[in-house]
C-alpha positions as CSV (number, residue, x, y, z in Angstrom):
1,X,-52.2,5.3,74.5
2,X,-55.4,3.5,73.1
3,X,-58.4,5.9,72.8
4,X,-61.8,4.6,72.3
5,X,-63.9,7.1,70.9
6,X,-67.8,6.3,70.3
7,X,-69.8,6.4,67.1
8,X,-73.0,5.1,64.8
9,X,-73.1,3.1,62.1
10,X,-74.2,4.0,58.7
11,X,-76.1,1.2,56.8
12,X,-74.4,1.6,53.3
13,X,-70.9,0.3,54.2
14,X,-71.7,-3.0,51.8
15,X,-67.9,-3.8,50.3
16,X,-68.4,-5.3,46.8
17,X,-65.0,-7.1,45.2
18,X,-63.3,-4.0,44.8
19,X,-64.3,-3.2,48.6
20,X,-66.2,-0.2,49.3
21,X,-66.9,2.7,46.6
22,X,-68.5,5.9,46.9
23,X,-67.8,9.8,46.6
24,X,-65.2,11.5,48.5
25,X,-67.7,13.7,50.6
26,X,-69.4,10.2,51.4
27,X,-66.2,9.4,52.9
28,X,-65.8,12.7,54.8
29,X,-69.0,12.2,56.6
30,X,-68.3,12.0,60.1
31,X,-66.3,8.3,61.2
32,X,-67.3,7.1,58.3
33,X,-64.1,6.0,56.9
34,X,-63.1,5.1,60.4
35,X,-66.3,3.2,61.2
36,X,-65.3,1.2,57.8
37,X,-61.6,-0.1,58.7
38,X,-62.7,-0.6,62.5
39,X,-65.2,-3.0,60.6
40,X,-62.4,-4.7,58.9
41,X,-60.9,-5.2,62.0
42,X,-63.5,-6.5,64.4
43,X,-64.4,-8.7,61.2
44,X,-60.6,-10.5,61.4
45,X,-59.5,-13.2,64.1
46,X,-56.6,-11.1,65.0
47,X,-54.1,-12.6,67.7
48,X,-52.4,-9.1,68.5
49,X,-48.6,-8.4,66.9
50,X,-49.9,-9.1,62.9
51,X,-48.1,-7.4,59.9
52,X,-50.6,-5.2,58.0
53,X,-49.6,-3.2,55.0
54,X,-51.0,0.4,53.8
55,X,-51.4,2.2,51.0
56,X,-53.2,3.9,48.0
57,X,-53.1,5.4,44.6
58,X,-52.5,8.7,45.9
59,X,-55.7,10.2,44.6
60,X,-57.5,13.0,47.2
61,X,-58.2,12.2,50.7
62,X,-55.7,9.2,50.9
63,X,-53.4,10.7,52.7
64,X,-55.8,11.6,55.6
65,X,-57.5,8.0,55.6
66,X,-53.9,6.4,55.6
67,X,-52.8,8.6,58.5
68,X,-55.8,7.6,60.6
69,X,-55.8,3.7,59.1
70,X,-52.2,3.6,61.0
71,X,-53.2,4.9,64.1
72,X,-56.4,2.8,64.3
73,X,-54.2,-0.5,63.5
74,X,-51.7,0.7,66.1
75,X,-54.9,0.9,68.4
76,X,-55.9,-2.3,67.6
77,X,-53.1,-4.6,68.4
78,X,-51.2,-4.9,65.1
79,X,-47.3,-5.1,65.7
80,X,-46.1,-4.1,62.1
81,X,-47.3,-1.7,59.9
82,X,-45.5,-1.6,56.3
83,X,-46.9,1.6,54.7
84,X,-45.6,3.0,51.2
85,X,-43.7,6.5,51.2
86,X,-46.6,9.4,51.0
87,X,-49.3,6.9,51.2
88,X,-48.5,5.6,47.9
89,X,-48.5,1.5,46.8
90,X,-50.1,0.2,43.6
91,X,-52.5,-2.6,44.2
92,X,-49.9,-5.3,42.7
93,X,-47.3,-3.8,44.9
94,X,-49.5,-3.8,47.9
95,X,-50.2,-7.7,47.2
96,X,-46.6,-8.1,46.7
97,X,-45.8,-7.0,50.1
98,X,-48.5,-8.7,51.8
99,X,-47.0,-11.9,50.3
100,X,-43.1,-10.9,51.1
101,X,-43.9,-9.7,54.8
102,X,-46.0,-12.4,55.5
103,X,-48.5,-9.7,56.4
104,X,-52.0,-11.1,57.7
105,X,-53.2,-8.8,54.9
106,X,-53.5,-5.2,53.4
107,X,-55.6,-1.8,53.8
108,X,-55.4,-0.7,50.1
109,X,-57.1,3.1,49.2
110,X,-58.1,3.1,45.4
111,X,-61.0,3.3,43.0
112,X,-59.2,1.6,39.9
113,X,-59.5,4.0,37.3
114,X,-62.5,6.2,38.2
115,X,-61.7,9.6,38.5
116,X,-60.6,11.2,41.8
117,X,-60.5,14.8,43.1
118,X,-62.6,16.5,46.0
119,X,-66.2,15.2,44.4
120,X,-64.8,12.2,42.5
121,X,-64.4,8.6,43.2
122,X,-63.1,6.7,46.9
123,X,-62.4,3.5,47.9
124,X,-61.2,1.3,50.8
125,X,-60.6,-2.5,50.5
126,X,-59.2,-5.3,52.6
127,X,-57.0,-7.7,50.9
128,X,-55.7,-11.3,52.5
129,X,-52.9,-13.0,53.4
130,X,-52.2,-14.2,50.0
131,X,-52.6,-10.7,48.4
132,X,-55.6,-11.1,47.2
133,X,-59.1,-9.4,47.8
134,X,-60.9,-10.6,50.5
135,X,-63.6,-13.3,49.7
136,X,-67.1,-12.8,50.0
137,X,-67.1,-15.0,53.8
138,X,-65.0,-12.1,54.7
139,X,-66.4,-9.0,53.2
140,X,-69.7,-10.4,54.6
141,X,-68.7,-10.3,57.8
142,X,-67.3,-6.4,57.7
143,X,-70.5,-5.7,56.5
144,X,-72.1,-7.3,59.5
145,X,-70.0,-5.6,61.8
146,X,-70.6,-2.4,60.3
147,X,-74.2,-2.4,61.1
148,X,-74.0,-2.7,64.8
149,X,-70.4,-0.7,65.3
150,X,-70.7,1.8,68.5
151,X,-67.0,2.4,69.0
152,X,-63.7,2.5,67.7
153,X,-60.1,2.2,68.7
154,X,-56.9,4.9,67.7
155,X,-53.8,5.3,68.9
156,X,-53.9,8.9,70.5
157,X,-50.3,9.9,69.3
158,X,-50.4,11.8,65.7
159,X,-49.1,9.4,63.0
160,X,-45.4,9.4,62.6
161,X,-44.1,11.2,58.8
162,X,-44.9,9.2,56.1
163,X,-42.5,11.2,53.6
164,X,-39.2,9.5,55.2
165,X,-38.1,6.2,55.0
166,X,-37.2,4.1,58.1
167,X,-38.9,2.9,60.9
168,X,-40.8,4.9,63.9
169,X,-42.9,3.5,67.1
170,X,-46.7,4.2,68.2
171,X,-46.2,2.7,71.3
172,X,-45.3,-1.2,70.7
173,X,-46.2,-0.7,66.9
174,X,-43.4,-0.6,64.4
175,X,-44.3,1.6,61.5
176,X,-42.0,0.9,58.6
177,X,-42.4,3.2,55.6
178,X,-40.8,1.5,52.2
179,X,-40.5,2.5,49.0
180,X,-43.5,1.9,46.8
181,X,-41.8,0.3,44.0
182,X,-38.4,-1.4,45.2
183,X,-40.1,-4.9,45.8
184,X,-42.1,-4.7,43.1
185,X,-39.4,-3.9,40.5
186,X,-37.6,-6.6,42.3
187,X,-40.4,-8.8,41.5
188,X,-40.6,-7.8,37.9
189,X,-36.9,-7.8,37.0
190,X,-37.4,-11.8,38.1
191,X,-40.7,-12.3,36.1
192,X,-38.8,-10.5,33.1
193,X,-35.7,-12.9,33.4
194,X,-37.9,-16.2,33.6
195,X,-39.5,-14.7,30.4
196,X,-36.1,-14.6,28.8
197,X,-35.8,-18.3,29.1
198,X,-38.0,-20.4,26.7
199,X,-37.8,-23.0,29.0
200,X,-38.1,-21.2,32.5
201,X,-41.2,-22.3,34.5
202,X,-43.6,-19.5,35.5
203,X,-44.9,-21.6,38.4
204,X,-41.9,-20.5,40.4
205,X,-44.0,-17.6,40.3
206,X,-46.5,-16.0,42.7
207,X,-50.3,-16.9,41.6
208,X,-51.2,-13.5,40.3
209,X,-47.8,-12.6,38.8
210,X,-47.6,-16.2,36.9
211,X,-51.4,-15.4,35.7
212,X,-50.2,-11.8,34.0
213,X,-47.0,-13.8,32.5
214,X,-49.6,-16.4,31.2
215,X,-52.0,-13.5,30.0
216,X,-49.4,-11.4,27.9
217,X,-46.7,-13.8,26.7
218,X,-47.4,-16.0,23.5
219,X,-46.1,-19.1,24.6
220,X,-47.0,-20.2,28.1
221,X,-45.3,-23.0,29.6
222,X,-48.1,-24.1,31.9
223,X,-46.5,-27.4,32.6
224,X,-42.3,-27.7,32.5
225,X,-42.6,-31.2,31.1
226,X,-44.4,-30.8,28.2
227,X,-43.9,-28.6,24.9
228,X,-45.3,-24.8,25.3
229,X,-48.5,-24.1,23.8
230,X,-51.0,-21.2,23.3
231,X,-52.3,-20.4,26.4
232,X,-55.7,-21.5,26.6
233,X,-55.1,-23.6,23.0
234,X,-56.9,-26.8,23.9
235,X,-59.7,-26.4,21.7
236,X,-57.1,-25.1,18.6
237,X,-55.2,-28.5,19.9
238,X,-58.2,-31.3,19.5
239,X,-58.9,-29.6,16.6
240,X,-56.2,-30.4,15.1
241,X,-56.6,-33.5,15.9
242,X,-59.6,-34.2,14.6
243,X,-60.8,-34.6,18.1
244,X,-63.5,-31.6,17.9
245,X,-66.5,-31.9,15.9
246,X,-67.0,-28.7,13.9
247,X,-70.5,-26.9,14.3
248,X,-72.4,-27.4,10.9
249,X,-73.1,-24.2,9.2
250,X,-76.7,-22.7,8.6
251,X,-76.9,-23.8,5.1
252,X,-75.2,-27.9,6.0
253,X,-78.4,-27.5,8.7
254,X,-80.9,-26.7,6.5
255,X,-79.9,-29.0,4.1
256,X,-80.1,-31.8,6.9
257,X,-83.2,-30.7,7.6
258,X,-84.8,-31.2,4.0
259,X,-83.2,-34.6,3.9
260,X,-85.9,-35.4,6.5
261,X,-89.0,-34.1,4.7
């Protein structure tokens, strides 16, 4: 059964590119996390039955918010919730799951490298259907919803045990607990296989992985039809072909100025 709970807005829930970041005690204020999660759902064009990925980096307060987010997603009409075992999902793993499962998006609880703990940092961010961070047009809508929120919806039953792999149901919503690394490990194996092939095209990889692969390998086949070159090496190539004018040194500029006196 879906329960609607009255709440009052907070005026400091403006997310940045990395979502909403605050200290743990700040998130532990009454309904603070619930308000922000409901604002995410209210800002999205949900038709009902969508798939949502949920996970976090395992820091303090993660599990509490994840269990609440599962119940809220069920209360807002999601058809399937994919959550990492024990609530663990790295940001790249969550991004991969969003794309692989055709999810409408994902809620990721992370504060990157910032220290965690009872007085440490905490964060909630929303990634879109492409696996990447929500654009400013979406985060702006989330902030606007957070300023006028008056209720949030939650499934009344307790969330299922997320320590056990498998599927359970909250009403009509399927909650699927998955291995937090299996799908991403499979993706990495494919990336490593392509790296061993000097002529393998990185364009077959999902964009975020292709970007990372190009960044970390010495030679990057950006165009399979052309010989490999150094990533970002256009300037060096133009200089080698004599098509890039060398910037004169300070002494040369001084000599030029003196010749005009």
